[in-house]
N, C-alpha and C positions, 0 to 999 in steps of 0.2 A: 416326315413328309407324308402327304396323303397317298395311300396305297392305290387309289383309283387313277392317279395321274401316271401316265406312261413314263418310265425312265428311258430316255433316248440313248441307245448304246451305239457309239460310233466305231466303225471297223472298216478295214480294207476288205475288198470283195473276193480275195482269193479263198480257196476252199479251207486252207489252214486258219486264216484270220477269222473266217466266218464260224468255223468250229469253236475257236476260242471265245468269240463274242457270245455264242449260244451257250457255252458252259457258264459264263457269267450270268446270262439271262436266266438259265435254269436255277441257279443258286438264289438269285433275287426273287424269282417266282416262288420258290419254297419259303422265302421270308414274307411272302404276301404282296409283293410288288408286281405291277404290270410293266412290261418292257416292250420295246420295239427296236429293231436294228436299223441303223442309218448307214448306208454304204458310201464311203469316201474314197476317191482315187488319189493315190500319191504319185509324186514324181518318180519314185522308184518303181512303181507299177507301170507307168506309161513309157518309160525308157528302159528297155530290156537289153540294150547292147553296151552302154557305157559301163565300165567297171565301177563298182560301188566306191572304191577308194578315190576315183576321179570325180565322183558326184558329191563328195563330202561325207562318205560313210553312211551307216545305217539310219542316220537322222533323216535321210530323204524319205523314209517310210513313215515318219511320225509328224512331219511338218503340216501336212494337209489336215490331219486329225486335230492337231493343236489349233489351227486356224478355225476349224469348224466349232471347236469348243469355245474359243474366244468370241465367236460371232453368235453364240447361243443357239447353234444349230443342233448340237448334241449336248447331253448332260454329262456323259462319261465316255472315256475312250479305253479300249482294250488293246494292249500291246504285248508282243513278246518282249519280256523285260530286257533281254540282251540288246534290243534295238534302240532303247532309250539312251540318249546321251547322258553322261553323268552330270553335266551342267545344264541347267534349264533357267534362262533369264526370264521366262514368261511367268505370269501369275497362275501357274498350274502346278499341281503336285500329285504324287502317287499316294492314293488313299488305302490301297490293299495290294498285297502280293499273295497270289494264290499258291497252293501247295505245288511244289515242284515235281515235274515228271522226270524221266530219265535224262540226265544232263550230258550223256556221252555223245561223241561223234561216231559216225559209222561210215563204212565204205559200201557203195553200191557198184556192182560191176556188170558187164555184159558177157564176161567170159570166165568167171570164177576168180579165185584168189591165189592160185598156184604160182603166179608170176612173182608174188611177194617173197617167195623162198629162193628166187634165182637172183644172186647178187650182180650178175652181168646184164640182166634184162633192163632195157631203158623204157620203163612204162610212162604213159601219159595219163596224168590224174587231173581232173577238173575240180576247181574250187574258185570262188570269188573272194575267199577270205585270206588275208595276209597271215593271220594266226595259224590257220590250217596249212597254208602253203609252207611257212617257215618250219613248222614242226615236222611236216612230211619230208621236206628236204633234209632236215637234220637227221632223220632216220634212214631215208633213202636218197642219198645225195646225187645219184646218177639218174634219177627220174626227172621228168619234165612236168611242169604245172601249166595248165591252160585255164583261161578264165571261163566261168559259166555264170549265167544270170537267169532270172525268172523264178516263178513260184515253184513249189515242190513238184507238181505234176509236169510242168514244163521242163524242169531239169531232169526228171526221170525219162522223159521222151528223148531228150538230147543224149543221155547216156546210151539209150538203145539205138539211136540213129547215127551216132558218130563212132569213130575208130578209137575212142579213148579206151584205156584199160579200166577206168573206174571214176567215180566222183564221190566227194565227201558230203554227207548229209547229217543234220542233227537227228538223233534217235527220236526225240520227242515229236518233231514235226511229222515224221513218217508214221509213228505209232498213233498219233492223235487222229489221223484220217485213214487209218486201217491200211497203210501201205508198208508196214514193217516187214512184210514178206519179201520185199526187195533188198533187205539188208543181207549182205554177204559176210560182213565182219564188223564187230564192235571194236572201236579203236580205244581200248582201255588205257593205252599209253599216252594218248593225246589229251592235254589239259584243255578243258572246254573254255568257251568264252564266259566272261563274268555274267552271271544270272541266266546262263543257258538252261532251257527247260522250264523256266518260270514265267508266269503271266502277271502283268501289272495292270491295275485299273487306275486311270488318271482322272482327276476332277479339277474344277476351278478352285483356286485357293480360298475364295470368299464364299464358297457354297458349303456352309457348315451343316446344313440339313442333309445334303447328299453325303457328306463325309460320315455322318452318323450311320447312314445306311451301308455305305460301301465298306467301312472298316470292319464290319461283321464278317466279311469274306477273307480277312487277312489270316495267313498261316504263319504263326510266330516263328517257327523253326526255319522255314524258308526265308522269311523276312530277315532274320539274323544272318544267315549264311550269305544271302545275296547282297546284303548291305556291306559285309566284309569284303566281298569280291569287288563290288563297285567302288568302295573306298580305295581299294588297291589301284584300280584302274584310274580313278580320279587323281590320286597322289602321283601316280606315274605320268600324269598328263598325257595319257596314251590315246584315248579316244577309241571308238569302235573299230577303226581300220588298222590299229596297230597290231603287230605280231606278238600279242600278249595274252596269256591265258590265266585264269584264276578259278579255283574251285574250293569251297568250304563245305564240309558236312559234319554232322554231329554223331559221335560214337561214344557211348558209355559216359556221358556227361562232359565230354571234351569236344572242342572244335578242332578238326583236322583240316589244315589249310595248305594248299599247294598252289604255287604260282610259277609262271615261266615267262621270260622275255627273250626273244631271239632276233638276230638280224634277219632281213628278208630272205637272204640266201640260205638260212638255216645253219650257217657255219659257226656262229657264235651263239652260245646259249647260257642263260643265267637262271638258276633254279632257286626256289625257296620252298621249304617244307617245315611245318611246325605244328605242335599240338598244344593246346592250352585249355583250361577249364572254361566252361561256358561263361561264367561270371567274370572272367578276365579277358574275354575275347573282343571287347569293344574296339580296341585300337590295332587289332591284328593286321587288317588290311594296310593301314598306314605304315606300320612297322616293316611289313614285308616289302613294300615299295621303297622305303628308305634304304633298307639293306641291299636290295637289288641295284638301286641307283649308285650306291656306294661301291658295289662290286664292279661297276662299269656298264650297267644296262642303260645309262644315259645315252649311249651311242645308238641304241635301238630307237629311242625317241627322236634323236637328231636325224636319223636316217629317214624316218617317216616325215618329219618336217620338211626335209629337203625335197621330198616328192611333191 
């Protein structure tokens, strides 16, 4: 495509979403392309009180950008990959997955982390994620989970102004906008959401010219690992709001894959962990889902459907 024509990059207007879009713009600029940011408000940005699970999951953040692309108001859309539903009936597709940042979850507190060592303390932890809620209650069954909504900055303000003991944030989101000094603990024991820490660039399916440009941004290792994770999520028929985690990484030529599914109260947990050579990892996500479902994790999915 002509490098003189601006590539219109669609993004939500939060600080984090804008940061992500600017990263894509910088990479495209280095390839000789002109860019401009187009800001789009999503339902998830406008309604900051209804729990995401009641609004249809994280797809509420992507619909407005999908519509803008279908109307030819933008050429590409930049997303946190974990926010994209695994099924997309629209004529849109992911053309590039950028190199992943830290995939871990973290705890932000207003009073330190000593309470975690007191088995009798009944802490109140804020999160809007069923995955985080279930894993936290599995580890700390006497704690209470309260809902929290809003962009990163808004949620940080809520932690400071409420009587909660802490809230759970993605490490990547805090680090990207220089707020990682708020992190009090990295939750290495918590299995992250599928594709957490990765950014995806979406285009129209019929835009071959744009696809040639955008696929130059793709990071092959991240693409392989996040595809395994999202295959797992899709096969589980879990969706973004399910208490399901999945994480794949490559070590010494092998893909190490961990997955977990839990009931919402955290009382029942189904785990999967396996290593396989990179060349044989194509069906790893599907195999993990089938194994967990056979072990009984189908009750996790049925519980979410009943909600």
